[in-house]
Steps between C-alpha positions, in 0.01 A plus 500: 500500500822410316787759493435611141130562579594693816743715301235570237248611764752741648569657161131588446388837637126529567494873430662439163239234425223747581659764276547244222128415513413871486716547189335199336151628580566850368739410217732786588778559753410869519131445575580224751750727675239773525239263644742345750650837605858413403745663260499340157878457515475320834227272369704423188800415721289259707381325186856465374607357835208255486605384152858459623382299802300270275767500230244554223333787314147575619408805294562632150530880528398720207384856433132420568564321830586138576401152387538177697741227398387138547695498828324822599159342431590211728629729775185715479283195565705391801544854634126554508455172690768597752356848556146362532624252760660784694173693492318198641766461769466868594120474517507188719769632734311829515206309645722397790598863553130589504430246774442171319677229698464203272384386159315171436457358150224241488281327242170332587216314335167671439334271757737615775469864399122501489436291809769571757777746419313834529430440869833329573716761327291782646563370851872464426532854368322636807775340709786585261398822328844572355512181293430507128335191345502444124229240431428354156215266406595192298387143437633254758740342249638844413538582870718191539706598197549858623625387841728236349653753259535774762241740356317480834636433849173354629213323327151385596347229284290188491687200639438300180735734310786383722472148363675616181878440465570870555271519800659204675824695543329776702437514873137522609298595804123473555297818459125437457257252350192556289206302366393498137126517434276491195336834418159484337212741439238490773228255392745290294426123504817442709439779753270309734667159509762559770863395464588316180801381299635722224416250226130561573547846345651374175166478322479881520699770321797627700653842559872437550807685621842533336610170341811479722330594825507243780117486498485428127771234521313325783172509307660361184652212696168424674314504170757269340465254787121501464522444125281804428605813309472852642251702296695825522289794385735785588826568682554802727799633694326619818261359757266799482474452122418132558213595731358745247516244219327236714234750609425572135447137406828401335557195719619391844848540647734406783673743736608521866214528750641801687566691177136445402380627837712815470336595170181629656235582244674369189194326360214284630717196563543205736797284591482122522768310702712252306572160654820435300820473706683742271240771573666551840823683422807602697653841432866530594782749542803419283858626492837374382633519857286651777801544729688699234218750438551865596390582854188689389386209282558258789280719719225482237535122473464468878190722487336304216582161651335577835212264586153641448297589811259224596200719412630553146558128457142428604372761254703345217368154584142625510543672164548170319222313677212580267354709225569876509316745280578849373217747458409631152678814390545472124233543238504220248530653152 
């Protein structure tokens, strides 16, 4: 902060800012003084001192109350932002007083949230019950952007998103891997043929995810390489919605195997393994600098990066070995 900025900050009194906002909201020094439990003369003096400190008129006083000058309009906007920031600071620091001993801001892809994070974060919170975790779901590309811009301290995304120029500047650590499979209605022509390449599904209508999702980008690239178009029937934003659309005959779709298995009963569906190399995906932890993260976030990173038990690894491998079906639960309209 340069000297002139430091001097300006010292001339601004937060109480006076709060009183100024009250006067602006009520349009009257008298009513604001009554609401804020201060003498009208004392409030008027504070406003005059504020105008002197800023060396500009903020209010036009008249018999009916006050009006804002252009400078007053500008100050009102900034004063509200400052006071709101102070309220947020008080709320967050109050959490520490109430026993919270850390705050983690993280963004993650829908695949990571559906497949792995509920169990992993649940186990972490059982060990560190005083930690608060703010988790937001975003597309992998948006996760990378949020971490790069500082909107999130920690991200979890598909490794392909890190191939972008912005992603290459981030540090990465392995988290999990998943396997994409083709979801079809039970009895579909492709359901009994075993593992197959994605381009074998291109003669059928498709139920797709968000256009910028890592799954959609991979499918578009595979289709372009095969020289066949994707017959997109409908786009959805969630994996459960995809299952319901496929169950009701709108096409076939691609999603992670484990996510499909976790959606017990969402339609009479089967999964078919895909033989394409890109169908095996790496999911990674990303940060601008892992060593510079707050202690609580570093503890979470260490927890998430722990190797899976051997039994869990065998279960994951078995999950992608063949067709898996979900029992019927939805009535076709």
